[in-house]
Rosetta silent file (secondary structure, phi, psi, omega in degrees, C-alpha in Angstrom):
SEQUENCE: MLTNLKRETLSDQIAARLMQHIVNENLQPGDVLPSEHKLADLFGVSRPVVREALRSLSAQGIVMVVSGKGAIVQPVDDQLLQIFFKRMLHTGQSSVIDLMAVRKQLECYGAVLAAKKRLPEEAVELQNTIEGMKKALQSKNLDSYAELDVTFHMQIATATHNEPLSFLIQSIRIALKQIVMQGLQQWATQEQLNRVQEVHENIFTSIHNQNRDEAEKWMTIHFDEAIANLVQDDESNKSGDANTMLPTT
SCORE:     score description
SCORE:     0.000 S_00000001
   1 L     0.000  133.837 -179.825  -41.923    8.827  -45.073 S_00000001
   2 L   -74.627  138.750  176.851  -40.583    9.047  -41.536 S_00000001
   3 L   -91.732  156.070  179.431  -37.094   10.500  -41.173 S_00000001
   4 L   -70.117  133.777  178.048  -34.546    8.935  -38.874 S_00000001
   5 L   -82.037  138.202  177.930  -34.518   10.527  -35.448 S_00000001
   6 L   -74.239  121.531 -179.041  -31.176   11.722  -34.179 S_00000001
   7 L   -88.517  140.419  177.278  -30.252    9.618  -31.140 S_00000001
   8 L   -68.901  129.802 -179.106  -28.478   11.271  -28.255 S_00000001
   9 L   -80.064  165.212  179.628  -24.920   10.067  -28.048 S_00000001
  10 H   -62.289  -39.275  179.544  -23.243    8.887  -24.866 S_00000001
  11 H   -65.762  -33.783  175.446  -21.042   12.001  -24.886 S_00000001
  12 H   -62.509  -43.088  178.315  -24.173   14.178  -25.144 S_00000001
  13 H   -63.808  -40.553  179.701  -25.577   12.456  -22.062 S_00000001
  14 H   -69.041  -35.634  176.205  -22.339   12.952  -20.172 S_00000001
  15 H   -59.021  -43.736  179.416  -22.233   16.632  -21.214 S_00000001
  16 H   -64.872  -38.878  178.558  -25.707   17.043  -19.734 S_00000001
  17 H   -68.958  -33.689  176.620  -24.637   15.273  -16.527 S_00000001
  18 H   -65.920  -40.716  176.147  -21.541   17.498  -16.312 S_00000001
  19 H   -60.454  -43.080  178.629  -23.800   20.525  -16.547 S_00000001
  20 H   -64.976  -35.539  178.075  -25.909   19.137  -13.727 S_00000001
  21 H   -63.727  -41.795  178.703  -22.721   18.431  -11.749 S_00000001
  22 H   -60.598  -40.943 -179.663  -21.668   22.088  -12.102 S_00000001
  23 H   -69.985  -49.773 -175.607  -25.104   23.188  -10.808 S_00000001
  24 H   -61.911  -36.712  177.998  -25.294   20.635   -7.988 S_00000001
  25 L   -85.833   -0.148  178.595  -21.795   21.442   -6.762 S_00000001
  26 L    54.636   41.135 -179.999  -22.471   25.151   -7.094 S_00000001
  27 L   -70.095  138.512 -175.571  -19.274   25.572   -9.110 S_00000001
  28 L  -111.292  162.472  177.207  -18.437   29.170   -9.908 S_00000001
  29 L   -51.967  132.098 -176.516  -16.400   30.761  -12.735 S_00000001
  30 L   100.129  -20.077  178.446  -12.773   29.851  -12.225 S_00000001
  31 L   -73.077  148.044 -176.629  -13.524   26.577  -10.441 S_00000001
  32 E  -106.336  132.624  176.777  -11.892   23.501  -11.980 S_00000001
  33 L   -72.331  159.461  176.848  -13.799   20.292  -12.712 S_00000001
  34 L   -57.407  163.891 -179.177  -12.312   16.944  -11.583 S_00000001
  35 L   -65.869  162.268  177.508   -9.800   15.340  -13.922 S_00000001
  36 H   -53.802  -43.351 -178.993  -10.918   13.292  -16.943 S_00000001
  37 H   -60.711  -45.611 -179.632   -9.923   10.140  -15.051 S_00000001
  38 H   -67.685  -39.557  179.049  -12.045   11.033  -12.028 S_00000001
  39 H   -66.328  -38.742  178.334  -15.014   12.082  -14.206 S_00000001
  40 H   -60.592  -43.129  177.167  -14.772    8.823  -16.130 S_00000001
  41 H   -66.562  -40.503 -177.778  -14.936    6.899  -12.855 S_00000001
  42 H   -62.396  -41.115 -177.060  -17.754    9.111  -11.543 S_00000001
  43 H   -96.914   -6.745 -179.931  -19.945    8.521  -14.597 S_00000001
  44 L    67.554   38.798  179.450  -18.799    5.019  -15.395 S_00000001
  45 L  -130.830  175.858  178.888  -17.633    5.783  -18.929 S_00000001
  46 L   -79.631  162.051  178.775  -14.332    5.900  -20.813 S_00000001
  47 H   -65.463  -37.522  175.767  -12.032    8.923  -20.800 S_00000001
  48 H   -58.563  -35.402  179.040  -12.580    9.587  -24.593 S_00000001
  49 H   -66.351  -43.959  178.178  -16.305    9.928  -23.896 S_00000001
  50 H   -62.210  -42.161 -179.360  -15.599   12.427  -21.085 S_00000001
  51 H   -60.366  -44.313  179.981  -13.158   14.267  -23.389 S_00000001
  52 H   -66.213  -36.938  179.370  -15.785   14.602  -26.109 S_00000001
  53 H   -66.172  -38.899  179.068  -18.363   15.811  -23.571 S_00000001
  54 H   -68.975  -36.215  176.652  -15.907   18.489  -22.330 S_00000001
  55 H   -60.670  -41.748  179.477  -15.297   19.573  -25.945 S_00000001
  56 H   -61.948  -45.604 -179.828  -19.046   20.058  -26.326 S_00000001
  57 H   -69.472  -31.225  177.054  -19.240   22.191  -23.183 S_00000001
  58 H   -67.055  -41.898  179.713  -16.183   24.145  -24.301 S_00000001
  59 H   -62.581  -28.571  178.924  -17.826   24.883  -27.673 S_00000001
  60 L   -87.886   -1.575  179.402  -20.834   26.276  -25.733 S_00000001
  61 L    79.649   12.986 -177.630  -18.599   28.541  -23.613 S_00000001
  62 L   -85.335  -36.013  173.958  -19.445   26.705  -20.404 S_00000001
  63 E  -132.086  161.907  172.632  -15.953   25.463  -19.661 S_00000001
  64 E  -124.578  121.416 -179.708  -12.470   26.192  -21.016 S_00000001
  65 E   -88.683  116.969 -178.501  -10.149   23.190  -21.295 S_00000001
  66 E  -113.149  125.722  178.884   -6.599   24.209  -20.402 S_00000001
  67 L   -58.063  126.795  177.947   -3.695   21.849  -20.936 S_00000001
  68 L    90.708  -15.278 -179.507   -2.159   20.891  -17.585 S_00000001
  69 L  -116.757  -33.379 -177.529   -5.050   22.402  -15.582 S_00000001
  70 E   106.989 -159.038 -177.868   -8.222   20.744  -16.782 S_00000001
  71 E   -94.602  120.045 -176.363  -11.697   22.103  -17.470 S_00000001
  72 E  -106.574  130.694  179.283  -12.331   25.510  -15.905 S_00000001
  73 E   -66.700  134.236 -176.170  -15.878   26.806  -15.433 S_00000001
  74 L  -104.078  152.118  174.676  -16.399   29.995  -17.447 S_00000001
  75 L   -68.309  156.477  175.826  -18.574   33.049  -16.631 S_00000001
  76 L   -69.334  135.047  174.444  -21.809   33.497  -18.559 S_00000001
  77 L  -137.099 -177.894 -174.533  -21.442   35.720  -21.615 S_00000001
  78 L  -105.722   19.944 -176.352  -23.503   36.664  -24.634 S_00000001
  79 H   -60.072  -44.411 -178.789  -21.377   34.971  -27.349 S_00000001
  80 H   -67.374  -35.236  177.645  -24.015   32.337  -28.217 S_00000001
  81 H   -66.434  -39.707  178.422  -26.730   35.031  -28.334 S_00000001
  82 H   -60.266  -46.658  179.751  -24.601   37.113  -30.732 S_00000001
  83 H   -60.519  -42.939  179.013  -24.188   34.093  -32.990 S_00000001
  84 H   -57.163  -51.743 -177.468  -27.917   33.400  -32.810 S_00000001
  85 H   -69.020  -35.440  176.131  -28.943   36.908  -33.876 S_00000001
  86 H   -64.609  -40.947  177.871  -26.297   37.152  -36.582 S_00000001
  87 H   -64.664  -37.857  177.700  -27.498   33.840  -37.979 S_00000001
  88 H   -56.520  -44.619  178.371  -31.085   35.084  -37.923 S_00000001
  89 H   -71.178  -44.173 -175.095  -30.063   37.962  -40.175 S_00000001
  90 H   -63.791  -38.605 -177.198  -27.739   35.930  -42.368 S_00000001
  91 H   -85.060   -8.756 -177.849  -30.335   33.218  -43.080 S_00000001
  92 L    80.809   11.676  179.063  -33.135   35.696  -43.610 S_00000001
  93 L   -76.368  -15.719  173.979  -35.166   34.297  -40.713 S_00000001
  94 L  -145.105  144.627  178.625  -35.344   37.819  -39.343 S_00000001
  95 L   -93.923  166.139  176.267  -35.127   41.234  -40.982 S_00000001
  96 H   -61.500  -39.503  179.937  -33.240   44.237  -39.650 S_00000001
  97 H   -63.572  -38.992  177.011  -36.589   45.919  -38.996 S_00000001
  98 H   -61.144  -46.191 -179.030  -37.749   42.929  -36.926 S_00000001
  99 H   -69.216  -33.685  174.990  -34.656   43.038  -34.763 S_00000001
 100 H   -62.849  -37.794  178.757  -34.908   46.783  -34.397 S_00000001
 101 H   -66.074  -38.621  175.678  -38.459   46.364  -33.152 S_00000001
 102 H   -65.380  -43.886  178.782  -37.253   43.858  -30.571 S_00000001
 103 H   -60.584  -36.584  179.242  -34.447   46.187  -29.573 S_00000001
 104 H   -58.050  -48.081 -177.542  -36.950   49.006  -29.122 S_00000001
 105 H   -65.622  -41.547 -178.362  -38.889   47.085  -26.495 S_00000001
 106 H   -68.597  -46.747 -173.854  -35.729   45.960  -24.694 S_00000001
 107 H   -77.774  -25.351  173.849  -33.934   49.307  -24.735 S_00000001
 108 H   -67.289  -42.547  175.945  -36.984   51.399  -23.811 S_00000001
 109 H   -67.465  -36.691  178.360  -37.376   49.229  -20.706 S_00000001
 110 H   -62.473  -38.180  177.976  -33.622   49.389  -20.244 S_00000001
 111 H   -62.223  -40.757  177.259  -33.737   53.206  -20.266 S_00000001
 112 H   -61.326  -49.070 -179.547  -36.325   53.097  -17.493 S_00000001
 113 H   -63.674  -41.772 -179.345  -34.223   50.716  -15.392 S_00000001
 114 H   -63.110  -40.314  177.046  -31.041   52.745  -16.029 S_00000001
 115 H   -62.338  -32.487 -179.401  -32.788   55.933  -14.912 S_00000001
 116 H   -81.528  -39.241 -167.058  -33.809   54.172  -11.736 S_00000001
 117 H  -109.666   -6.727 -172.997  -30.656   52.194  -10.965 S_00000001
 118 L   -61.458  144.239  178.524  -27.711   54.013  -12.557 S_00000001
 119 L   -88.357  158.642  179.262  -24.787   54.752  -10.249 S_00000001
 120 H   -54.306  -41.932 -178.326  -23.178   58.221  -10.090 S_00000001
 121 H   -68.313  -29.251  177.279  -20.064   56.936  -11.862 S_00000001
 122 H   -70.385  -35.155  175.146  -22.212   55.431  -14.628 S_00000001
 123 H   -63.334  -38.942  178.272  -23.839   58.816  -15.196 S_00000001
 124 H   -64.524  -42.383  178.835  -20.356   60.322  -15.535 S_00000001
 125 H   -63.287  -41.192  177.833  -19.392   57.661  -18.097 S_00000001
 126 H   -63.026  -41.541  179.252  -22.553   58.374  -20.120 S_00000001
 127 H   -62.214  -43.827 -179.608  -21.797   62.104  -20.011 S_00000001
 128 H   -62.361  -38.229  179.710  -18.246   61.557  -21.223 S_00000001
 129 H   -68.053  -42.324  178.316  -19.563   59.451  -24.125 S_00000001
 130 H   -62.367  -41.149  178.944  -22.157   62.053  -25.092 S_00000001
 131 H   -65.929  -36.636  177.681  -19.532   64.756  -25.080 S_00000001
 132 H   -65.889  -39.997  179.141  -17.251   62.548  -27.191 S_00000001
 133 H   -62.015  -41.721 -179.014  -20.107   62.002  -29.648 S_00000001
 134 H   -62.589  -43.874 -179.366  -20.682   65.755  -29.935 S_00000001
 135 H   -64.039  -42.442 -178.947  -16.971   66.382  -30.645 S_00000001
 136 H   -65.514  -36.625  177.843  -16.858   63.585  -33.227 S_00000001
 137 H   -65.420  -43.218 -178.841  -19.926   65.047  -34.952 S_00000001
 138 H   -64.356  -34.857 -179.693  -18.400   68.523  -35.015 S_00000001
 139 L   -89.612    1.446  178.746  -15.199   67.171  -36.542 S_00000001
 140 L    62.174   31.282  177.090  -17.210   64.999  -38.990 S_00000001
 141 L   -93.467   87.886 -172.792  -15.456   61.853  -37.717 S_00000001
 142 H   -73.265  -30.706  175.538  -18.283   59.417  -38.404 S_00000001
 143 H   -59.053  -49.058  179.672  -16.236   56.291  -37.598 S_00000001
 144 H   -64.675  -40.308 -178.560  -15.619   57.615  -34.088 S_00000001
 145 H   -61.851  -44.662 -178.106  -19.255   58.785  -33.789 S_00000001
 146 H   -62.404  -41.981  179.016  -20.564   55.327  -34.729 S_00000001
 147 H   -64.655  -40.682  178.763  -18.298   53.623  -32.185 S_00000001
 148 H   -70.801  -31.728  174.452  -19.351   56.044  -29.438 S_00000001
 149 H   -60.547  -45.726  176.900  -23.006   55.543  -30.365 S_00000001
 150 H   -60.651  -47.189 -179.416  -22.528   51.810  -29.728 S_00000001
 151 H   -59.225  -40.825 -179.273  -20.699   52.549  -26.465 S_00000001
 152 H   -57.826  -48.489 -178.753  -23.497   54.837  -25.281 S_00000001
 153 H   -69.552  -33.415  175.969  -26.170   52.176  -25.654 S_00000001
 154 H   -63.923  -40.635 -179.910  -23.913   49.519  -24.121 S_00000001
 155 H   -63.939  -37.794  177.219  -23.386   51.795  -21.109 S_00000001
 156 H   -65.757  -41.366  178.452  -27.129   52.201  -20.640 S_00000001
 157 H   -59.883  -42.352  178.669  -27.559   48.436  -20.829 S_00000001
 158 H   -64.872  -37.329 -177.125  -24.894   47.994  -18.150 S_00000001
 159 H   -71.372   -8.242  175.361  -26.546   50.679  -15.975 S_00000001
 160 L   -72.835  -23.427 -176.310  -29.728   48.602  -15.812 S_00000001
 161 L    56.305   33.219  178.019  -27.947   46.173  -13.483 S_00000001
 162 L  -126.448  100.635 -172.886  -30.044   43.446  -15.041 S_00000001
 163 H   -59.640  -46.257 -179.324  -27.697   40.854  -16.554 S_00000001
 164 H   -62.653  -40.319  179.801  -30.213   38.967  -18.784 S_00000001
 165 H   -65.987  -44.357 -179.952  -31.557   42.239  -20.227 S_00000001
 166 H   -60.060  -44.133  178.304  -28.046   43.577  -20.747 S_00000001
 167 H   -58.641  -45.489 -178.534  -26.980   40.386  -22.558 S_00000001
 168 H   -62.814  -48.004 -179.159  -30.005   40.560  -24.885 S_00000001
 169 H   -59.709  -47.853 -175.901  -29.506   44.248  -25.690 S_00000001
 170 H   -67.813  -38.577 -178.006  -25.797   43.907  -26.343 S_00000001
 171 H   -68.895  -39.679  177.449  -26.060   40.775  -28.444 S_00000001
 172 H   -68.381  -41.370 -179.407  -28.701   42.244  -30.784 S_00000001
 173 H   -60.304  -43.089  179.298  -26.768   45.514  -30.994 S_00000001
 174 H   -63.947  -40.010  177.869  -23.562   43.696  -31.970 S_00000001
 175 H   -59.667  -33.035 -177.629  -25.460   41.748  -34.634 S_00000001
 176 H   -97.118   -3.020 -171.589  -26.645   45.038  -36.119 S_00000001
 177 H   -53.062  -48.872 -177.398  -23.455   47.035  -35.533 S_00000001
 178 H   -62.425  -39.369  178.666  -22.112   46.908  -39.070 S_00000001
 179 H   -65.206  -40.878  178.651  -25.434   47.967  -40.575 S_00000001
 180 H   -62.275  -47.078 -179.987  -25.679   50.898  -38.156 S_00000001
 181 H   -62.686  -38.867  178.888  -22.143   52.060  -38.991 S_00000001
 182 H   -65.979  -37.819  177.441  -22.835   51.779  -42.687 S_00000001
 183 H   -60.866  -44.527 -179.849  -25.942   53.918  -42.277 S_00000001
 184 H   -63.232  -43.295 -172.119  -23.997   56.631  -40.493 S_00000001
 185 H   -77.248  -30.567 -169.615  -21.144   56.636  -43.022 S_00000001
 186 H  -110.210  -31.552 -171.812  -23.090   56.421  -46.279 S_00000001
 187 L  -115.927  -17.423 -171.685  -26.590   57.779  -45.878 S_00000001
 188 L   -76.242  130.075  172.490  -26.811   60.217  -42.970 S_00000001
 189 L   -87.034  164.085 -179.225  -27.102   63.907  -43.746 S_00000001
 190 H   -59.856  -40.844 -179.569  -25.786   66.528  -41.311 S_00000001
 191 H   -63.024  -41.744  177.986  -29.331   67.453  -40.351 S_00000001
 192 H   -65.109  -41.809  177.468  -30.154   63.830  -39.581 S_00000001
 193 H   -63.874  -37.809  178.289  -26.984   63.401  -37.546 S_00000001
 194 H   -64.413  -36.638  177.244  -27.763   66.519  -35.559 S_00000001
 195 H   -66.101  -45.629  178.716  -31.205   65.076  -34.777 S_00000001
 196 H   -55.958  -46.151  179.946  -29.671   61.783  -33.698 S_00000001
 197 H   -61.631  -44.279  178.831  -27.288   63.694  -31.399 S_00000001
 198 H   -55.852  -46.956 -177.308  -30.151   65.758  -29.968 S_00000001
 199 H   -68.659  -39.267  176.196  -32.152   62.691  -29.081 S_00000001
 200 H   -60.861  -40.975  178.913  -29.129   60.973  -27.521 S_00000001
 201 H   -64.680  -38.190  176.876  -28.516   64.021  -25.363 S_00000001
 202 H   -66.767  -37.235  175.943  -32.122   63.972  -24.216 S_00000001
 203 H   -63.164  -44.612  179.899  -31.849   60.302  -23.338 S_00000001
 204 H   -60.740  -47.307 -178.187  -28.734   61.036  -21.335 S_00000001
 205 H   -58.892  -40.372 -179.869  -30.277   63.986  -19.493 S_00000001
 206 H   -65.475  -43.463  178.702  -33.309   61.883  -18.546 S_00000001
 207 H   -68.456  -41.440  178.678  -31.158   59.067  -17.171 S_00000001
 208 H   -58.743  -40.943  179.490  -28.830   61.493  -15.434 S_00000001
 209 L   -82.471   -1.449 -177.257  -31.821   63.155  -13.754 S_00000001
 210 L    55.879   41.180  178.034  -33.344   59.739  -13.000 S_00000001
 211 L  -100.217   96.865 -174.619  -36.522   60.707  -14.773 S_00000001
 212 H   -64.566  -40.840 -179.600  -37.891   57.297  -15.868 S_00000001
 213 H   -62.287  -45.226  179.794  -40.814   58.659  -17.883 S_00000001
 214 H   -66.128  -38.180 -179.801  -38.596   60.995  -19.915 S_00000001
 215 H   -62.313  -44.153  177.792  -35.986   58.256  -20.422 S_00000001
 216 H   -64.955  -42.573 -178.738  -38.656   55.945  -21.840 S_00000001
 217 H   -59.832  -48.368 -177.038  -40.141   58.740  -23.940 S_00000001
 218 H   -74.976  -29.506  175.708  -36.868   59.721  -25.596 S_00000001
 219 H   -71.374  -35.563  175.987  -35.677   56.197  -26.181 S_00000001
 220 H   -62.957  -45.703  176.674  -39.054   55.457  -27.789 S_00000001
 221 H   -58.923  -42.986 -178.583  -38.683   58.501  -30.045 S_00000001
 222 H   -57.937  -48.076 -178.066  -35.157   57.397  -30.913 S_00000001
 223 H   -74.918  -34.437  176.648  -36.273   53.970  -32.073 S_00000001
 224 H   -61.393  -41.777 -179.804  -39.453   55.141  -33.771 S_00000001
 225 H   -70.070  -39.858  179.586  -37.374   57.533  -35.898 S_00000001
 226 H   -64.562  -46.651 -177.866  -34.713   54.886  -36.619 S_00000001
 227 H   -65.519  -39.100  177.480  -37.306   52.284  -37.658 S_00000001
 228 H   -59.948  -40.879  177.393  -39.141   54.868  -39.795 S_00000001
 229 H   -64.327  -39.465  177.515  -35.879   55.581  -41.598 S_00000001
 230 H   -61.291  -46.904  179.621  -35.362   51.863  -42.115 S_00000001
 231 H   -62.259  -42.194  178.001  -38.801   51.381  -43.593 S_00000001
 232 H   -63.212  -40.340  179.151  -38.260   54.384  -45.862 S_00000001
 233 H   -64.739  -41.311 -179.228  -34.874   53.030  -46.938 S_00000001
 234 H   -62.783  -44.276  178.330  -36.390   49.626  -47.677 S_00000001
 235 H   -65.636  -37.800 -178.403  -39.118   51.197  -49.832 S_00000001
 236 H   -68.077  -39.363  179.274  -36.620   53.421  -51.604 S_00000001
 237 H   -61.335  -37.874  179.518  -34.336   50.488  -52.400 S_00000001
 238 H   -66.001  -31.493 -177.996  -37.281   48.698  -54.010 S_00000001
 239 H   -94.549   -1.464  175.913  -37.968   51.761  -56.126 S_00000001
 240 L    91.461    7.351  177.165  -34.269   52.310  -56.969 S_00000001
 241 L  -102.799  115.556 -175.642  -33.719   55.465  -54.814 S_00000001
 242 L  -108.635   28.430 -175.459  -30.784   54.973  -52.416 S_00000001
 243 L   -99.714   17.245  177.623  -30.633   58.471  -50.908 S_00000001
 244 L  -100.831  179.098 -169.486  -32.284   57.639  -47.593 S_00000001
 245 L  -111.874  132.824  171.747  -30.735   56.830  -44.306 S_00000001
 246 L   -76.296  166.821 -174.653  -30.214   53.549  -42.521 S_00000001
 247 L   -62.002  139.550  175.524  -30.757   53.469  -38.733 S_00000001
 248 L  -117.934   80.168  179.555  -28.270   55.374  -36.591 S_00000001
 249 L  -153.738    0.000    0.000  -28.815   53.817  -33.205 S_00000001
């Protein structure tokens, strides 16, 4: 039996035309769209239809509707990507191992780009984070260590100066953040944490020295070890042994 096809509503059509209007007029973040009244005249529809279309664009993060000001064009961010990857995990359409494998490809390439393009001040920020991670590890402050671990990888993503790549890396990382922190806090031994720190320091040194081959090598090692721990943990959970370590990356 054929199912009913969802028909595009008038407000959906106007939302699409508003998107095209933003592109055609080269509107930038902070620019304000014409008033509802003017948009209704422009598209030949009622104001409630325009209002519904603006709500749709607002839900997508494309505009922000401010009372008394109108619809303001918003900068591109990774909020929708974060929701997408979190939903993939929540619904079981993707496993943690699958997302880690995707992250490996993205972040290994990101390490190469960061080694090539990083600015002097970005190298300083990475060094400060690495030193903070070392101090947190020495004081056994795993909450702080986990947060700095996230910061370190975010800083590398930023240092690529490639916005689409940075958005992808950061959105997947945020989706996995809680699992990573849980792994650090509950399963990591001191020996494993020392190894994680050693690899992070080697990644930093490679990027600082702008050695692209070494940066890719150490980021690959980092993810290979993290994924191996994940696979081991998954197998141990199936056999009832929970003494292995979740990924710390």
